[in-house]
Backbone as numpy.savetxt, mean C-alpha at the origin, in Angstrom:
# Nx Ny Nz CAx CAy CAz Cx Cy Cz
-15.53 -3.59 27.60 -14.14 -3.80 27.92 -13.29 -3.12 26.84
-12.35 -2.26 27.26 -11.48 -1.56 26.33 -10.23 -2.37 26.09
-9.91 -2.58 24.82 -8.71 -3.32 24.47 -7.80 -2.42 23.66
-6.51 -2.53 23.90 -5.56 -1.81 23.06 -4.76 -2.84 22.28
-4.39 -2.46 21.09 -3.70 -3.39 20.20 -2.34 -2.81 19.85
-1.32 -3.64 19.94 0.03 -3.17 19.67 0.47 -3.48 18.24
-0.32 -4.25 17.51 0.06 -4.64 16.17 -1.13 -4.51 15.24
-0.84 -4.18 13.98 -1.92 -4.07 12.99 -2.67 -5.38 12.85
-1.99 -6.50 13.00 -2.61 -7.80 12.76 -3.50 -8.26 13.91
-3.38 -7.70 15.07 -4.13 -8.19 16.22 -5.61 -7.82 16.18
-5.98 -6.82 15.45 -7.38 -6.43 15.35 -7.75 -6.24 13.89
-8.10 -7.32 13.18 -8.36 -7.21 11.75 -9.62 -6.44 11.39
-10.47 -6.10 12.36 -11.72 -5.39 12.07 -11.61 -3.89 12.27
-10.44 -3.41 12.58 -10.24 -1.99 12.83 -9.25 -1.44 11.80
-9.65 -0.39 11.06 -8.71 0.16 10.08 -7.52 0.79 10.79
-6.35 0.43 10.38 -5.14 0.96 11.00 -4.33 1.71 9.95
-3.98 2.92 10.26 -3.11 3.70 9.40 -2.00 4.23 10.28
-0.78 3.93 9.91 0.37 4.43 10.65 1.21 5.21 9.66
1.03 6.52 9.64 1.72 7.35 8.66 3.23 7.31 8.83
3.71 6.80 9.96 5.15 6.66 10.17 5.68 5.36 9.59
4.80 4.45 9.19 5.21 3.15 8.65 5.17 3.17 7.13
6.18 3.73 6.54 6.30 3.71 5.09 7.02 2.42 4.70
6.47 1.73 3.72 7.06 0.49 3.23 7.42 0.65 1.77
8.18 -0.34 1.27 8.55 -0.35 -0.15 8.23 -1.71 -0.74
8.05 -1.72 -2.06 7.80 -2.96 -2.75 7.79 -2.75 -4.25
7.56 -3.85 -4.99 7.50 -3.82 -6.46 6.08 -4.13 -6.93
5.69 -3.48 -8.01 4.38 -3.78 -8.58 4.42 -5.21 -9.12
3.57 -6.05 -8.59 3.49 -7.45 -9.01 2.57 -7.60 -10.21
1.45 -6.87 -10.16 0.46 -6.95 -11.23 -0.26 -5.61 -11.30
-0.55 -5.19 -12.52 -1.23 -3.91 -12.68 -2.31 -4.07 -13.76
-3.47 -3.50 -13.49 -4.59 -3.54 -14.42 -5.11 -2.12 -14.59
-6.18 -1.99 -15.32 -6.75 -0.68 -15.57 -7.32 -0.09 -14.28
-6.58 0.84 -13.69 -7.07 1.55 -12.51 -6.66 0.99 -11.16
-6.03 -0.20 -11.11 -5.63 -0.77 -9.83 -4.50 -1.78 -10.04
-3.96 -2.28 -8.94 -2.89 -3.26 -9.04 -2.54 -3.84 -7.68
-1.45 -4.62 -7.64 -0.97 -5.25 -6.42 0.54 -5.03 -6.30
0.95 -4.75 -5.10 2.37 -4.55 -4.80 2.85 -5.73 -3.96
3.98 -6.30 -4.33 4.65 -7.30 -3.50 5.55 -6.52 -2.56
5.12 -6.38 -1.31 5.87 -5.61 -0.34 7.18 -6.29 0.03
8.18 -5.49 0.36 9.46 -6.04 0.79 9.31 -6.85 2.08
8.18 -6.68 2.77 7.91 -7.43 4.00 7.23 -8.78 3.72
7.02 -9.13 2.43 6.42 -10.40 2.07 4.91 -10.41 1.96
4.27 -9.26 2.19 2.81 -9.15 2.11 2.43 -8.52 0.78
1.34 -8.98 0.17 0.80 -8.36 -1.04 -0.20 -7.28 -0.65
-0.10 -6.13 -1.30 -0.95 -4.97 -1.02 -1.71 -4.58 -2.28
-3.02 -4.42 -2.14 -3.86 -3.92 -3.22 -3.71 -2.40 -3.25
-3.73 -1.82 -4.46 -3.75 -0.36 -4.54 -4.64 0.09 -5.68
-5.17 1.28 -5.53 -6.00 1.91 -6.55 -5.19 3.04 -7.17
-5.41 3.28 -8.44 -4.66 4.32 -9.14 -4.75 5.69 -8.52
-5.84 5.98 -7.86 -6.00 7.28 -7.22 -5.16 7.43 -5.95
-4.48 6.36 -5.54 -3.65 6.41 -4.32 -2.28 7.02 -4.57
-1.95 7.33 -5.83 -0.66 7.96 -6.13 -0.65 9.38 -5.59
0.42 9.73 -4.89 0.56 11.11 -4.41 0.84 12.02 -5.60
0.27 13.19 -5.57 0.49 14.14 -6.67 1.95 14.54 -6.78
2.71 14.45 -5.69 4.12 14.81 -5.69 5.02 13.70 -6.24
4.44 12.53 -6.56 5.22 11.42 -7.09 5.79 11.77 -8.46
7.05 11.35 -8.75 7.64 11.64 -10.06 6.89 11.00 -11.23
6.16 9.91 -10.98 5.33 9.28 -12.00 3.92 9.13 -11.45
2.95 9.12 -12.35 1.56 8.90 -11.96 1.14 7.51 -12.42
-0.07 7.09 -12.06 -0.52 5.72 -12.31 -0.39 5.31 -13.77
-0.76 6.19 -14.66 -0.75 5.85 -16.09 0.65 5.48 -16.59
1.70 5.95 -15.89 3.08 5.70 -16.29 3.68 4.44 -15.66
2.98 3.81 -14.73 3.53 2.67 -14.00 3.49 1.39 -14.82
4.42 0.48 -14.49 4.44 -0.84 -15.11 4.88 -1.86 -14.07
4.66 -3.13 -14.38 5.06 -4.19 -13.46 6.56 -4.12 -13.19
6.93 -4.42 -11.97 8.31 -4.40 -11.45 8.80 -3.01 -11.04
8.01 -1.95 -11.27 8.40 -0.63 -10.76 8.40 -0.67 -9.24
9.32 0.09 -8.63 9.40 0.18 -7.17 8.55 1.34 -6.68
7.83 1.10 -5.57 6.99 2.13 -4.96 7.25 2.18 -3.46
7.03 3.35 -2.89 6.98 3.51 -1.44 5.53 3.82 -1.11
5.03 3.31 0.02 3.61 3.47 0.34 3.37 3.35 1.83
2.16 3.74 2.23 1.69 3.57 3.59 0.71 2.40 3.60
0.94 1.39 4.46 0.02 0.24 4.53 -1.18 0.54 5.42
-2.34 0.04 5.02 -3.53 0.10 5.87 -4.25 -1.23 5.78
-5.05 -1.51 6.80 -5.88 -2.71 6.80 -7.31 -2.28 7.12
-8.12 -2.04 6.08 -9.51 -1.64 6.31 -10.33 -2.76 6.95
-11.50 -2.40 7.42 -12.38 -3.40 8.03 -12.68 -4.54 7.07
-12.49 -5.77 7.55 -12.86 -6.99 6.83 -12.26 -7.10 5.43
-11.18 -6.44 5.17 -10.52 -6.50 3.86 -9.05 -6.84 4.06
-8.39 -7.15 2.96 -6.96 -7.41 3.02 -6.17 -6.11 3.06
-4.87 -6.24 3.05 -3.98 -5.09 3.12 -4.10 -4.22 1.88
-4.01 -2.90 2.08 -4.04 -1.94 0.99 -2.86 -1.00 1.11
-2.47 -0.43 0.00 -1.40 0.57 -0.04 -1.99 1.91 -0.44
-1.65 2.94 0.32 -2.09 4.30 0.00 -0.87 5.21 -0.02
-1.05 6.43 -0.47 0.02 7.44 -0.51 1.24 6.89 -1.25
1.00 6.40 -2.47 2.07 5.78 -3.28 2.99 6.82 -3.87
4.29 6.50 -3.84 5.30 7.34 -4.48 6.21 6.42 -5.29
6.43 6.78 -6.55 7.33 6.02 -7.42 8.77 6.21 -6.96
9.54 5.13 -6.93 10.95 5.18 -6.57 11.78 4.89 -7.80
12.76 5.71 -8.03 13.63 5.54 -9.21 14.88 4.78 -8.79
14.70 3.48 -8.44 15.87 2.67 -8.09 15.78 1.28 -8.61
């Protein structure tokens, strides 16, 4: 049976990437090589330092808690929300 899903949350076992869905948030916590973003939508997103876009004005090593980022949300199989394609926002 073929099912179609209209929302990222309806099928938690299927990785969803919507490159048109750019979100914003603040770095809630940052550690060596990874961190968490408190999204403006109320969801926490895990990110890895390698997810910074090369075109971003700052790279991972320059980030600190409370910095604003723009990102693409994804939900990999059996995992929580992640942020990819991170760009530092100067606001």
